[in-house]
N, C-alpha and C positions, 0 to 999 in steps of 0.2 A: 153410619160413617165412623171411621177409625183413624187412629194416629199410627204413624210408622217412624222409626228412627233409623237413619242410614249412617253407618260409619264408613268413612272414606269419601274421597272427592276426586278420583281419577276418572278415566274414560268410561269404565263400566258403571261406576256410581252415577256419573252425569247422565248416561242413558236411562238408568233406572229411575232417577229423579224426574226426568222429563216424562217418563211413562207413568209414574205415580201421579204426577200433576194432570196428565191427560185423563186419568181414571179417578177424578175427584169425587165421584159418587161413592167410592170405597175409601179413598184416602183424603179425609177432610183436612188433616194437618200432617206435616212432616217436619222432622228435625234433621238437618244435615250437620254432621259432626265430624271433625277431622283435627289432626294435630295442627294444621295451618288453617285458621278460621277464615283468612282472607280468600282462600279458594272457595270455601262454602258461600261466603258473601257474594263472590263473583257469579256463581251459578244462580243464587237467589235473585240478584239484580237483573240478570238476563231473563229469567223466567217472569219476574214481575213486569219487566218492560214488554215482553211478548204479550202478556195478559192485557196490559194497558193498550197496546197497539191493536189487539183483537177487539177490545171494547170500543175503541175509536172507530174501527172499520165497521163494526156492527151498528154503531150509532149513525155513522154516515149513510149506511145502506137504509136504515130505517127512515132517516130524514129524507132521503131521495124518494123512497116509496111514498111517504106522506106528502111530499111536494107534488108528486103526480096526482095524488088524491085531491090536493088543493085545486088543481086545474079542473077537476071534474065537479067539485062541490063548492059550497060557500067558503071563501078564503078565510075570513076572520074566525068562523067557528072551527074550521079544520086546523088553523094555526094553533088555537088553544088546545085542541085535542092532541096535536102533534107534540107540543111541548110537554104535556103531561105524560104521554106515552114514552117519550125519550127519557124523561127523568126516571120513570118507573123501570124501564128496561136497563138503564145504567145501574140502578140499584140491584136488580136481579143479576146482572153480569158479575158484580162484585161478590155476591153471595155464592156463586157457583164455582169459585176458584179455590184450589188447595192453598191453605195458609202455610207459608214456609218460614221456619225458624232456623237459625244457625248457632253453632257453639263450637268452642275448642274442647278437645278431649284427647287424653292419652290412652289409646286403645290397648296399650300394653299393661295398663293399670286397671285391674277389674274394679277396684273401689271407685276410681274416677269415672269409669263407665257406669257403674251402678248409681252413683250420685246423679249423673245426668238423666238416667232412666227414671229415677224417682222424681226428679224435677219435672220432666216432660210427660211421663206416664203414657208411653206408647203401648199399642197392642202387640207390636212385633219389632224386633231389632234385626236389621239386615247388616251383616258384616261384609261390606264390599271393599274393604281395605286389603291389607296383606294377609295371606293365610297363616303367617306367624302369629297372628293375633286371635285366631279362632278360639283358643282355649280361654284366654282372659275374658273375651266377650261372652262365651258360654257361662263362665263363672259368674259374670255380672248378671246374666239372665236368671241364673239359679237364685242369686241373692235377692232379686226383685220380683220373681215370679212372672217373667215376660217371655213370650215365644221368641225363637231364634231361627235365623236362616243365613246360610253363606253360599258362596259359589265355588269354593275350592277347599280341599281337605287340608288339615293342619300339617305343617312341616316345620321342624325346628330350624332356626336361622343358621345354625352352624353345621347342619347336616342335610344335604340335598336328598331327602328321602321322603317319598310319598306313601303314606299308609293311614288307614282310618282308625286303627286300634285305639289311639289316644282319645279320639272323639267318641267312638263306640263305647268306651269305658264310662261315659256319662249317661248311658241309657237308664240305669236304675234311678239315678238322682233326678233326671228329668221326669221319669215316670212317677216317682213319689211326689214331685212338686206339682204334677198335673199340667205340665207345659210341654209344648212341642218344639223339637229342633229338627229342621230340614237341612240336610247336608248336600252340598254340591248342586245348587240349583241355578247353574248357568246354562251353557249349551253342552259343552263336553268337559267336565261332567254336568249333567242336568237333563237337557232335552234328549240326549242319547239314552239315558236311563228311562225316561218316559216313553221314548220310541220302543225300547225293549219291552217295557210293561204292556204297551199297547199291542205290539205284535204277539206277545204271549197271550193276552186276553182275547184277541179277536181273530188271529190267523194261524195259531199253532197249538197242537197238543203238547209238543216238545220242541224246543229250540236247541239245536246241537252246535251250531257255529254262528258266531257274531263277529263281523269285521266292522269296526268303526272307522270311517274315513273322514278326515278333516282337510279340505282343500281351500287354499286361499290364492286366488289368481289376481289379487290386487297389486297395483303398482303405485308406490308412493314417491318414486323418483329419487330416493336417497340411495347411495351405494350400499349402506347397511343401516337398518333400523328394525325394531321389533314392533309387532302390531299390538302387543299388550306388555305389561310391566317387564322391562328388559331383564331384571334380576330373576324373576320367576321363569320367564321364557327360556333364558340361557341355562339356568339350572336344570330345567326339564329336558331340554334338547341334548345336553352334554352328559346326562345321567345314563347309567346302564339300562339298556332296553330289556323288556320282558313281556311275556304273554302267558296266558293261563291255558293249560292243556291237560286233559285227563287227570284232573285233580291236583296238579302241581304247577309251580312256576318254572318256566323255561327262560333263562337269562341270556342276553346277547350283548355284544359290544355296542356302544353308542352308534346309532345310525348304520349298523352292520347289515340289516335286512332292508333291501330296496325292492319296491314293486312299481309298476306303471299302471295307471288306470285312466280310462276315458270318462271324465266326469260330465254329466249333463250340464249344458249351458257354459261350461268352462273349457272342456277339451282334455287332451291327454296330458297328464302331469306325472312327474316322479314323486313317489311318496315313500316314507321311511317308517319302520316300526319303532315305536316308543313305548315306554311304560306310561300308563295313565291311570289315575286313581279309580275311575269307574269300573275298571276290570275287576278290582278287588271286591266290590259290592255285587256286581252282576254275577260273578262266579257263585255267590251264595244265594242269590234271589231269583235266578232264572232256571226254570225246571228243565232238566235233561241236558244242561249245557256241557259240551265237551271241549270247546276251545273258544277263547275270546282274544282278539288282537286289536291294536289301535295303530292307525297309520296317519301321518301328517305330511303334507307336501312342503317342499322347500326348493327354492330356485338355486341355481349353481352359484350365483353371486353371494347369496346369504351364506351358503356352506363354505365357500372359499374364505370370506371374511371371518366367519366364526372359527375356522380352523387356525387361521393366522393369530387371532386373539387368544385362542387356547394355547397355541404354541409358545406365546410370549408371557403366559401366566395371567392374562387379564380376565379370564373367566373363573379364577380361583376364588373360593369363599374362605380361604385361610388368611387371617389378618397378617399384615406385614408392617414393619416399622418404616415410616417415612418422615425423616427429620424430627424424630422423637414422638411422632403421632402414629397410633395404630389405625390402619385403614384396611378395608376389605377390597381387593382389586375389582371384584365384580360390581360392588356398590359404587366405586369410583367410575367404572365404565358406564354404569347406568346414568350417572350424573352428566356425562358428556354426550351420550346418545340422544337422538331426538325423542322428546316426550310423546308416547303413543297418543295421548289425548289431543295433540296438535296435528296429527296426520290426516284428519278428516278432509280438509279442503283440497288436498293434493292427491288423495288416493282414488284411483279408478279401478274398475273391474268388479268381480263378484267372488263370493265365497260359496262353497257347497259342502255341507256337513251332514252326514247321515250314517245309517247302519244297514248293512247287508246281512240278512238272516237266512239260515238254512236249517230245515228241520222237518218235522212230520205233522201232517194234518189228516185225520181220518185214515191213518195207515199208509198215506202216500207222501213221498218226498215233496218238499215245497221250498221255493226261493221267494224272497220278498225284500225289497229295497225301499227304505223310507228316508227321505232327505229334505233339506231346506236349501234354497238358493237365496242369497241376500246380496243386494247391490250396494257397493260402498257409497256411491254418490247419492243414491236415494236415501240411504241412512243419514248421510250428512245433511241433506236438505231438510229432513224431518227433525233431527235432534242435535245436529252439529257434531256428530261423531261418525267414525268409519264403521264398517260392518262387523269387524271382530268385536268391538265394544258393544255394538247394537245386539248381536246375537247372544251376548252374555247378560246384558242389562235387562232386556225384555223378559226372559224367563225368570229372573230374580223378582221382578215386579209381580209376575203371574203367581209365583210360589207364595209370596207374601199375601197376595189377595186371597188365595185359597186357604191359607191359614186363618185369615181374619174372617172369611165368610163361613168357616167351619168345615169345608169340604176336605181339607187336608189337616184337620186338627185332631190330634189324639196324643195322649201323654207318652213321651219317650223321645228317642233319637232315631231318625229314619233317613235312609237314602230315598231319592225320588221314586225309584222303581217299586218301592214298597207301598206307594200311595195309588189311588185310583187315577189312571192316566187320562180318562175321558174328559173331565172338565179342563184339564191342562191343554190337551190337544185342541179342544174347541177354542180356548183362549189364545193359543198361538196364532191361529189364522186371524182372529179378531184384532190382535194387537201388533201385527206386522211381520209375523214369521210363518207364512203359509207353507204347508208341507205337501210333498208329492209322493205317490206310491208307484212302484214298478214291480210287477208280478213276474217278470222274466229278466232279471238283471244279469249283467256280466258279473261273475264272481271273481274273487282275488285268489291267485295261486297260493 
């Protein structure tokens, strides 16, 4: 059994923490650390209460079973046995739970993070906070010799730009330190990379085309809200689009390319081409690739509100002076929008995220679609979060597990598609994200 340290306390982190605690056979202790410790304490209190309630229910069930046995056997003797069994089972229930610690940390300060790592001594650090903090947390892992994992690539706060080169620059240092860094281990990036590695390993000699499709048919009832961090979401959507084709990047205007697709269990949705970080690594790691694109669905209400906000300057990341104080409009907007972590109770519908592959196997052309469908309300019932957070938090737990058990452990910095996909694919189904294969899918124009 091992320790894990989680940096961040938003929706994705909350899901990952729930899943780490479900997997107590691997994660015996966890440290939840954030700039605001009260948020960490709230998650700990909820999970501790859930564990106590589960223990009480188990004790009640055991007592009821033993009461039935009393009716069949000598009452006094069985009452003594029942009391002993109940005491023993209660002690065993306590020993099987993940121990949770909390702490305050400034993730922008690598020395602060390193100090907490040295104090807690985890086997892996999971950065589930903002991608702005990837490099400082990686620095802290190098200082302390601890494995690293994140769910999104680094981007500078003052430049809405996605690229892996600043994290890939750590490869030699992690290799020399003998520790592992796994980059982008959410769903997209993350599972989409594992899907690509799985398709390459089991279904193709060469993959020529990959279209990554991310559809969210959820309804949260608000006129405008984002399903993950508003600052990151809006920076991503309003950025210049791009896709990789024939060895070069093709750039487009934001949301310029629109397609329509009939998604399994969701139906026909409009989707728009975006730049997304996994395109960069897949272009290097998938054999024979000619083109990779990423599409995401948006409803008309979302797009109308976003355009209005953009037109009045509220999506800008350039600081402005307000009554003598420098503020970033997009960060102010984030503060007034609904917190994505609160959307779970009111969000209905499903997500569908997957990859359509086209390529060659044994000299013949082949198509293959690999996807997951996740239900918002079922996610909320299990972990108190909607499906967008769920589909990112579950893969993060799985990646950390595979580092700790050695299946994804080797010195250096890696994207997920560089690792063996099979244990990850097996774990996806076990931990709540079952996948579906389609060997004759509709392709995207």
